[in-house]
C-alpha positions in Angstrom: -16.4 3.3 16.4 -16.7 0.1 14.3 -20.4 -0.1 13.5 -21.2 3.4 14.7 -23.5 5.7 12.7 -21.4 7.8 10.4 -21.9 11.3 12.0 -19.0 13.6 11.7 -18.7 15.7 14.8 -17.7 19.4 14.7 -15.3 21.2 17.1 -15.2 24.8 18.2 -11.8 26.3 18.2 -12.9 29.2 20.3 -13.8 26.9 23.2 -10.2 26.0 23.7 -7.3 28.4 23.3 -3.7 28.2 24.6 -4.5 31.0 27.0 -7.4 29.2 28.5 -6.0 25.7 28.9 -2.2 25.4 29.5 -0.7 21.9 29.1 2.6 20.7 30.2 4.7 17.7 29.5 4.5 14.7 31.7 7.0 11.8 31.8 6.0 8.6 30.2 4.5 5.8 32.2 7.1 3.6 33.9 7.9 0.1 32.8 5.8 -2.5 34.5 3.1 0.0 35.3 0.0 -1.8 36.7 -2.3 0.9 37.9 -5.5 1.5 35.9 -6.1 4.3 33.5 -9.5 6.0 33.8 -11.5 5.7 30.5 -12.4 9.4 30.7 -8.7 10.3 30.6 -7.9 8.3 27.4 -7.9 9.8 24.0 -7.3 7.6 20.9 -6.7 9.5 17.7 -5.0 9.2 14.3 -3.3 11.7 12.0 -4.6 11.6 8.4 -3.6 13.6 5.3 -2.6 13.5 1.7 1.0 12.5 1.1 3.7 15.1 1.9 1.3 17.3 4.0 3.3 16.9 7.2 1.7 14.0 9.2 4.9 12.5 10.4 6.6 15.8 11.2 3.5 16.8 13.3 3.8 13.4 15.1 7.4 14.4 16.0 6.2 17.7 17.4 3.4 16.1 19.4 5.9 13.6 20.9 8.2 16.5 21.9 5.3 18.7 23.2 4.1 15.9 25.5 7.6 15.1 26.8 7.6 11.6 25.3 10.9 12.4 23.6 13.4 15.2 24.1 13.4 18.4 22.1 15.4 18.4 18.8 15.5 14.7 18.5 15.8 12.6 15.3 13.3 13.5 12.6 10.6 11.0 11.5 10.7 9.1 14.8 7.8 6.9 13.9 9.4 5.7 10.6 11.4 2.6 11.5 12.1 1.4 8.0 15.2 3.1 6.3 13.2 3.3 3.0 10.5 5.4 4.8 13.2 7.9 6.0 14.9 8.1 2.6 11.8 8.5 0.5 10.1 10.7 3.1 6.9 8.6 3.1 5.1 6.4 5.7 4.5 2.8 4.6 3.1 1.2 7.8 0.8 2.7 10.5 2.7 3.3 13.7 1.0 3.6 17.1 2.5 5.4 20.2 1.4 6.3 23.7 1.9 9.7 25.2 1.0 11.3 28.5 0.0 14.9 28.8 -0.7 17.0 32.0 -3.5 19.5 31.5 -4.6 21.5 34.5 -3.1 18.9 36.9 -4.9 16.0 35.2 -2.9 13.4 33.4 -4.3 12.2 30.1 -3.2 9.2 28.1 -3.0 9.9 24.4 -2.8 7.0 21.9 -1.7 8.3 18.5 -1.5 6.3 15.3 0.6 7.8 12.5 -0.8 6.7 9.1 0.5 6.5 5.4 -0.7 9.1 2.9 -0.2 7.3 -0.4 -3.3 5.7 -2.0 -1.6 2.3 -2.2 -1.6 2.1 1.6 -5.1 3.4 2.2 -6.0 0.1 3.8 -3.5 1.0 6.6 -5.5 4.2 7.2 -8.8 2.3 7.5 -7.2 -0.1 10.1 -5.9 2.8 12.1 -9.2 4.7 12.1 -11.0 1.6 13.5 -8.9 1.9 16.6 -9.6 5.6 17.3 -12.4 8.0 18.3 -10.8 11.0 16.7 -8.7 12.1 13.7 -6.5 15.1 12.9 -7.0 16.1 9.3 -3.8 17.8 8.2 -3.9 20.0 5.1 -0.9 21.7 3.6 -1.3 25.5 3.6 0.6 25.7 0.2 -1.3 23.0 -1.6 -4.8 22.9 -0.1 -7.2 20.0 -0.4 -6.0 17.1 -2.5 -7.3 13.7 -3.4 -6.3 11.8 -0.3 -7.5 14.6 1.9 -11.1 13.9 0.7 -10.6 10.1 0.7 -9.3 10.1 4.3 -11.9 12.5 5.5 -14.6 10.2 4.1 -13.1 7.2 5.8 -13.0 9.1 9.2 -16.6 10.2 8.6 -17.8 6.7 7.9 -16.1 5.5 11.2 -18.0 8.2 13.1 -14.9 9.9 14.3 -14.4 13.5 15.6 -12.4 15.3 12.9 -10.1 18.1 13.8 -8.8 20.1 10.8 -5.3 21.4 11.1 -3.8 23.7 8.4 0.0 23.0 8.4 3.0 24.8 7.0 1.7 28.3 7.7 5.3 29.4 8.1 6.2 28.9 4.4 6.4 31.8 2.0 3.9 30.2 -0.4 1.3 29.5 2.4 -2.2 30.6 1.8 -4.0 29.7 5.0 -7.1 31.8 4.4 -7.6 30.2 0.9 -7.1 26.7 2.3 -9.5 27.5 5.2 -12.1 28.6 2.8 -11.6 25.3 0.9 -12.2 23.3 4.0 -15.4 25.3 4.8 -16.7 25.0 1.2 -15.7 21.4 0.4 -15.9 19.6 3.7 -18.4 21.7 5.7 -16.2 22.8 8.6 -17.0 26.0 10.3 -14.3 28.7 10.3 -14.0 28.4 14.0 -13.3 24.7 13.7 -10.0 25.1 11.9 -6.6 25.2 13.7 -3.5 26.7 12.2 0.1 25.8 12.8 3.5 24.5 11.6 4.7 21.1 12.3 8.2 22.2 11.4 8.4 25.0 14.0 5.9 23.6 16.5 3.5 26.6 16.2 0.0 25.6 17.2 0.9 22.2 18.6 0.0 23.0 22.2 -3.3 24.4 21.1 -3.9 21.2 19.0 -3.2 19.0 22.1 -5.7 21.0 24.1 -8.4 20.7 21.4 -7.8 16.9 21.2 -8.4 16.5 24.9 -11.4 18.9 24.9 -13.2 17.5 21.8 -12.0 13.9 21.0 -14.3 11.7 23.1 -13.0 9.1 25.4 -13.7 5.4 24.4 -17.4 5.3 24.0 -19.4 3.9 26.9 -21.9 2.2 24.5 -19.0 0.1 23.2 -17.5 -0.5 26.6 -19.9 -2.2 28.8 -18.5 -0.8 32.0 -20.2 1.3 34.6 -18.4 4.6 34.3 -15.1 4.4 36.1 -16.2 1.4 38.2 -13.3 -0.9 37.8 -15.0 -3.6 39.9 -17.2 -4.3 37.0 -15.4 -6.3 34.3 -17.2 -7.2 31.1 -16.1 -10.2 29.0 -13.1 -9.3 27.0 -13.5 -7.9 23.5 -10.5 -6.4 21.7 -10.0 -5.4 18.1 -6.9 -6.6 16.3 -6.1 -3.8 13.9 -2.5 -4.7 12.8 0.2 -7.2 13.2 4.0 -7.5 12.7 6.7 -10.1 13.3 9.6 -10.3 15.6 12.2 -13.0 15.3 12.2 -13.6 19.1 8.6 -12.8 20.1 6.8 -14.2 17.0 3.7 -12.5 15.7 2.9 -9.3 17.5 -0.7 -8.2 17.3 -1.8 -4.6 17.8 -5.0 -4.4 19.8 -7.6 -1.9 21.0 -9.5 -3.1 24.1 -13.2 -2.4 23.6 -14.6 -4.3 26.7 -13.0 -6.1 29.7 -9.3 -6.2 30.1 -6.2 -8.3 29.3 -4.2 -9.2 32.4 -2.1 -11.9 34.0 -5.2 -13.9 35.1 -6.7 -14.3 31.6 -3.5 -14.1 29.4 -3.3 -17.9 29.1 -7.0 -18.2 28.2 -7.2 -15.8 25.2 -9.1 -16.8 22.1 -9.5 -15.4 18.5 -13.2 -15.4 17.6 -12.9 -15.9 13.8 -10.0 -18.3 13.5 -10.6 -20.2 16.8 -6.9 -19.8 17.6 -5.9 -19.9 21.2 -3.3 -17.4 22.4 -1.0 -17.4 25.4 1.0 -14.2 24.9 4.6 -14.0 26.0 4.2 -10.3 26.7 1.6 -7.6 27.1 2.5 -3.9 26.6 2.0 -0.6 24.9 3.9 1.5 22.4 6.5 4.0 23.5 8.5 6.3 21.2 11.4 6.9 23.6 13.1 3.8 22.2 13.5 3.0 18.4 11.5 0.6 16.4 10.2 -2.5 18.3 12.4 -1.8 21.3 9.8 0.9 21.9 7.3 -1.8 23.0 7.0 -1.5 26.7 5.7 -4.3 28.8 2.9 -3.8 31.4 0.8 -6.1 33.6 -2.5 -5.5 31.8 -4.4 -3.4 29.2 -7.8 -2.0 30.3 -10.8 -0.6 28.5 -10.0 1.9 25.7 -6.3 1.3 25.8 -4.2 0.5 22.7 -1.4 -1.9 23.0 0.2 -5.1 21.8 0.5 -8.8 22.5 3.6 -10.8 21.7 1.9 -14.1 20.8 4.9 -16.4 20.1 3.3 -17.6 16.9 5.6 -18.0 14.0 3.1 -17.6 11.1 1.5 -14.1 10.8 -1.2 -15.5 8.5 -2.7 -17.4 11.5 -3.8 -14.0 12.8 -6.6 -12.3 10.9 -6.7 -8.5 10.9 -10.1 -7.3 12.2 -10.7 -10.4 14.3 -12.1 -10.1 17.8 -9.8 -11.2 20.7 -11.8 -12.6 23.7 -11.4 -15.4 26.2 -12.3 -19.1 25.9 -15.9 -19.7 26.7 -17.0 -16.0 26.7 -20.4 -15.3 25.1 -19.8 -12.1 23.1 -20.8 -10.4 19.9 -17.8 -10.0 17.6 -16.6 -6.6 16.7 -17.4 -5.6 13.1 -13.9 -5.7 11.5 -12.6 -5.6 8.0 -11.3 -8.1 5.5 -7.8 -8.8 4.5 -6.6 -6.4 1.8 -7.0 -7.9 -1.7 -4.0 -7.8 -4.0 -4.9 -6.0 -7.2 -1.5 -5.8 -9.0 0.5 -8.9 -9.8 4.1 -9.4 -11.0 6.4 -12.3 -11.5 9.7 -12.0 -9.6 12.7 -14.0 -10.7 16.2 -14.0 -9.2 18.7 -12.5 -11.6 21.1 -15.3 -10.5 19.4 -18.7 -10.5 21.6 -19.7 -7.6 19.8 -17.1 -5.5 16.4 -18.9 -5.7 16.5 -20.2 -2.2 17.5 -16.8 -0.9 14.4 -15.4 -2.7 12.2 -18.0 -1.1 13.5 -17.1 2.4 13.3 -13.3 1.7 9.7 -13.4 0.6 8.7 -15.6 3.5 10.2 -13.1 6.0 8.6 -10.1 4.2 5.2 -11.8 4.3 5.6 -12.2 8.1 5.8 -8.4 8.4 3.4 -7.5 5.5 0.0 -9.3 5.7 -1.0 -7.7 2.3 1.8 -9.5 0.4 0.8 -12.8 -1.3 2.9 -15.0 -3.5 3.0 -18.5 -5.1 5.6 -20.4 -7.1 5.8 -20.1 -10.9 8.4 -20.8 -13.6 9.4 -19.6 -17.0 11.5 -21.3 -19.7 13.4 -18.0 -20.2 13.7 -16.9 -16.6 13.7 -20.1 -14.6 11.9 -20.5 -11.2 10.3 -17.5 -9.5 7.2 -16.3 -7.8 3.9 -14.8 -8.8 3.5 -11.9 -6.2 0.4 -9.9 -5.4 0.6 -6.3 -4.4 -1.8 -3.5 -3.4 -0.4 -1.2 -6.0 2.7 -0.1 -8.0 4.3 1.7 -5.0 3.7 -1.3 -2.9 5.5 -3.4 -5.5 8.4 -0.9 -5.7 8.8 -1.0 -1.9 8.9 -4.8 -1.8 11.4 -5.2 -4.6 13.6 -2.5 -3.0 13.4 -4.3 0.4 14.4 -7.5 -1.3 17.5 -5.8 -2.7 18.6 -3.9 0.4 17.5 -6.0 3.3 18.1 -9.5 1.8 20.6 -8.7 -1.0 18.4 -10.6 -3.5 18.4 -8.9 -7.0 15.2 -9.7 -8.9 13.8 -9.0 -12.4 10.1 -8.5 -12.6 7.6 -9.0 -15.4 5.2 -6.3 -16.4 2.3 -5.8 -13.9 -1.0 -7.4 -14.5 -4.4 -7.4 -12.9 -6.9 -10.2 -11.9 -9.4 -11.0 -14.6 -12.7 -12.7 -13.9 -13.5 -15.3 -16.7 -16.4 -17.5 -17.6 -15.7 -20.5 -19.8 -18.1 -22.1 -22.2 -18.4 -25.1 -20.0 -19.7 -22.9 -17.2 -16.6 -22.7 -15.1 -15.6 -19.4 -13.4 -11.9 -18.5 -13.1 -9.8 -15.7 -11.8 -6.7 -15.3 -13.9 -3.9 -13.0 -12.7 -1.1 -14.2 -15.1 -1.1 -14.4 -18.9 0.6 -17.8 -18.5 -2.7 -19.2 -17.1 -4.8 -17.8 -19.9 -7.1 -20.4 -21.4 -7.3 -21.1 -25.2 -9.5 -18.5 -26.9 -12.1 -21.0 -28.1 -12.8 -22.0 -24.4 -13.7 -18.5 -23.3 -17.3 -17.3 -23.0 -16.6 -13.8 -21.7 -14.0 -11.8 -19.7 -14.4 -9.1 -17.0 -11.6 -6.7 -15.9 -11.3 -4.8 -12.6 -12.2 -1.1 -12.7 -11.7 1.8 -10.3 -13.4 5.1 -9.6 -10.7 7.6 -10.2 -10.7 11.1 -8.7 -8.2 13.7 -10.0 -7.7 17.1 -8.3 -6.0 19.6 -10.5 -5.6 23.3 -11.1 -7.8 24.5 -14.0 -5.1 25.1 -16.6 -4.2 21.4 -16.8 -7.8 20.0 -17.2 -7.5 19.6 -21.0 -4.3 17.5 -20.9 -5.6 15.3 -18.1 -8.9 14.6 -19.8 -7.0 13.7 -23.0 -4.8 11.4 -21.0 -7.7 9.7 -19.2 -9.6 9.2 -22.5 -6.5 7.5 -24.0 -6.5 5.2 -21.0 -10.1 4.0 -21.8 -11.5 5.9 -18.9 -15.2 6.8 -18.8 -16.0 10.4 -17.8 -18.5 10.7 -14.9 -18.5 14.3 -14.0 -16.4 17.4 -13.3 -16.7 19.8 -10.3 -15.1 23.1 -9.5 -13.9 23.2 -5.9 -12.3 26.4 -4.6 -10.2 27.2 -7.7 -9.5 23.5 -8.4 -11.2 21.0 -10.7 -12.3 17.6 -9.5 -12.5 15.1 -12.3 -14.3 11.8 -11.8 -13.7 8.8 -14.0 -14.3 5.1 -14.2 -11.0 3.6 -15.4 -9.8 0.0 -16.0 -7.2 -0.9 -13.3 -4.8 -2.3 -16.0 -4.6 1.2 -17.5 -4.0 2.9 -14.2 -1.0 0.7 -13.3 0.8 1.1 -16.7 2.6 4.5 -16.7 -0.4 6.5 -15.7 1.2 8.3 -12.7 4.3 9.4 -14.6 2.3 10.7 -17.5 -0.1 12.5 -15.2 2.8 14.3 -13.4 4.2 15.3 -16.8 0.8 16.6 -18.1 0.0 18.5 -14.9 3.6 19.7 -14.0 3.2 17.7 -10.8 0.2 19.6 -9.5 -2.5 17.0 -10.0 -3.3 14.4 -7.3 -5.1 11.1 -7.6 -7.4 8.9 -5.4 -9.0 5.7 -6.6 -11.2 3.0 -5.1 -12.0 -0.4 -6.5 -15.4 -0.4 -8.2 -15.9 -4.0 -9.3 -15.6 -5.5 -12.7 -16.8 -4.7 -16.3 -16.9 -6.8 -19.4 -14.0 -6.5 -21.8 -13.1 -8.0 -25.2 -9.5 -8.9 -24.3 -7.0 -11.3 -25.8 -3.7 -12.8 -24.8 -0.7 -11.8 -27.0 1.9 -14.5 -27.1 5.5 -13.7 -27.8 7.4 -16.4 -29.7 11.1 -16.7 -30.0 11.9 -19.2 -32.8 8.4 -20.5 -32.5 8.9 -21.2 -28.7 6.6 -19.2 -26.5 8.2 -16.8 -24.0 5.5 -16.6 -21.3 7.4 -13.9 -19.3 6.9 -11.5 -22.3 3.3 -12.4 -23.0 0.6 -9.9 -22.1 -3.2 -9.3 -22.1 -4.6 -6.4 -24.1 -8.0 -5.2 -25.4 -8.5 -6.7 -28.8 -8.6 -3.3 -30.6 -5.1 -2.4 -29.4 -3.5 -5.8 -29.2 -1.9 -5.7 -32.7 -0.3 -2.3 -32.3 1.0 -3.2 -28.9 2.4 -6.5 -30.2 4.2 -4.7 -33.0 5.8 -2.2 -30.6 7.0 -5.0 -28.4 8.4 -7.1 -31.2 10.4 -4.0 -32.5 11.7 -3.4 -29.0 12.8 -7.0 -28.7 14.6 -6.9 -32.0 16.8 -4.1 -30.6 17.5 -5.6 -27.2 18.0 -9.3 -27.9 21.7 -9.7 -28.8 22.8 -11.4 -32.0 24.1 -14.9 -31.8 25.2 -17.7 -34.1 21.7 -18.5 -35.0 18.9 -16.4 -36.5 16.2 -15.5 -34.0 12.6 -15.0 -35.3 10.5 -12.9 -32.9 6.7 -13.2 -33.4 3.6 -11.8 -31.7 0.6 -14.1 -32.0 -3.0 -14.1 -30.9 -4.1 -17.7 -30.7 -2.7 -19.2 -33.9 -2.6 -15.9 -35.9 0.8 -14.2 -36.2 0.3 -10.4 -36.0 3.9 -9.1 -36.0 7.3 -10.5 -36.8 10.9 -9.3 -36.7 14.2 -11.1 -37.1 17.5 -10.8 -35.3 20.1 -11.7 -37.9 22.8 -14.3 -37.0 26.5 -13.6 -37.0 28.0 -14.9 -40.3 31.5 -16.1 -40.7 33.1 -15.5 -44.0 34.0 -19.1 -44.8 35.2 -18.2 -48.3 37.8 -15.7 -47.1 40.6 -18.4 -47.1 40.0 -19.2 -50.8 42.2 -17.5 -53.3 41.2 -18.1 -56.8 39.6 -21.3 -58.2 36.1 -21.7 -59.6 32.7 -21.0 -57.9 32.1 -24.7 -57.0 34.5 -24.5 -54.1 32.8 -21.4 -52.8 29.3 -23.0 -53.1 30.5 -26.1 -51.4 31.7 -24.2 -48.3 28.6 -22.0 -48.3 26.3 -25.0 -48.4 28.2 -26.7 -45.6 27.8 -23.5 -43.5 24.1 -23.4 -44.3 23.6 -27.0 -43.1 25.5 -26.2 -39.9 23.3 -23.2 -39.2 20.2 -25.2 -39.8 21.4 -27.9 -37.4 22.3 -25.3 -34.8 18.9 -23.7 -35.1 17.2 -27.1 -34.5 19.3 -28.0 -31.5 20.0 -24.5 -30.1 17.7 -22.4 -27.9 17.3 -18.7 -27.6 18.5 -17.2 -24.3 17.2 -13.8 -23.6 19.5 -11.9 -21.2 18.1 -10.4 -18.0 19.1 -6.9 -19.2 16.8 -7.3 -22.2 13.8 -8.0 -19.9 14.6 -5.0 -17.8 14.8 -2.8 -20.8 11.5 -4.1 -22.2 9.7 -3.5 -18.9 10.7 0.2 -19.1 8.4 0.7 -22.1 
């Protein structure tokens, strides 16, 4: 698994057919179960696919086929968040244990359902490191798409057995033969390797279970220093922490896969995190069951043995004390830590401000609670003269940001306004200092900067051939560098090197429009490249509005500044004072617009008389306006910020 040589294994569908191996449902293990599970009877696998290819629906059918839940139960059983159910997407990985009786032998199946969207690919990586096999689900109507390739590559690198499953064969638009040919041509599967079925109707699910048992290996003996099924030999504990969540009563709950040794009543008060040197005394040990909703599906047991996937309720109140990828062992044990993975790095940043300043404390509490359940979420305090106090929040991508802001609104009833997204820039100053700047507000003065580097991604776009021209034009307009183009089974694979700042600003919507929704995208971070970038300041009556400032390549800064100034002129309401809106780079003004003040007709009450009386009143009004402008301040309404961010 972790650290194994990346050798994808092949399966042979002909070796296992429903007529040869007949499985039947077996009730779930009872609560408090303490008998040992033989390593050879454990199968740990994950379901991976592009978004909307049917992963979670297939999970539902597997739960029904194994008797873990009753037939015709609630759909999307593994999605505990209402947003997941409503949007039809998976946000967090979700493990579950199933039991399956095959030829009078009971097998324990640990399944991990994974997200499909590229923003949550780190969740897929974490799931794969806790498995020995993976089911690669491909939609029979859409074929191979970007995340299909990306997830296949991740499973290959982890050395997993990969089982291809063509889903949705019951649909009228299904082309299983074409999709099968794509899998053979693109990913190198043999035709006999490929399974066909429908997660909606349950067709092919029993055959899939039989193939999982026959071809997904049990936890590898070279990772588990046990002597076969000899339970008298117990190696020092080594368990991989592959996820964590938070429960208000149980504290931080860590998800573990036991590689060596076991976790039991004898050593539970002597557990130790290798990297952070944190000592644990878990309140509860258990495994994941789907017969109860959400965290109520965590079922307590006496111990977890080699190869088992389960959880520990640690009682800790800070999820950041637990490092994903750390090795769990016992105090004093001499072990080699498991090769894990680093915390996900935030690559998109936004400032979040409460619409009502009185809700600031509510926003503080809400972000703190969200961070307890989402280790990828980072934030720090910030402030703006126009928007007040708020937070600079780091996300994995735009979808991650949308989910977080929606959860703030629905779960915590905190309405926020967000600034436009930005990315972290690496900067070298002339005095030799190196900085990472993620907010335009922190941008140094231009004369201090030696050079700037921006993050870039390797972008893969899969599209039908008729849309290639429009997509290439879109990518070139986004400063993307063309790498190559390949034809894959009637589709075109385009490879680009694109600045991340261009990817996060309206790229997905424009791609859907250009490709009529048929193109799919996968990207991976590819380091940094040098850029000639400048900060464009927005001034309201000569006062900087940092929440509206942005960073842009020098060649497009002036045009973008003009567009924003014109937009501001239309959305900032008129007041009793004139508002001058300016865009500036350093000390140079590059664009200006003026919001005219309301003017009272002070001469309306005059009837007749000479012009001196009119001039006297007009001069008095002029002095009053000047005094107002000196003492007054421009207040930009929240609605104006919201409209601007829609550009």
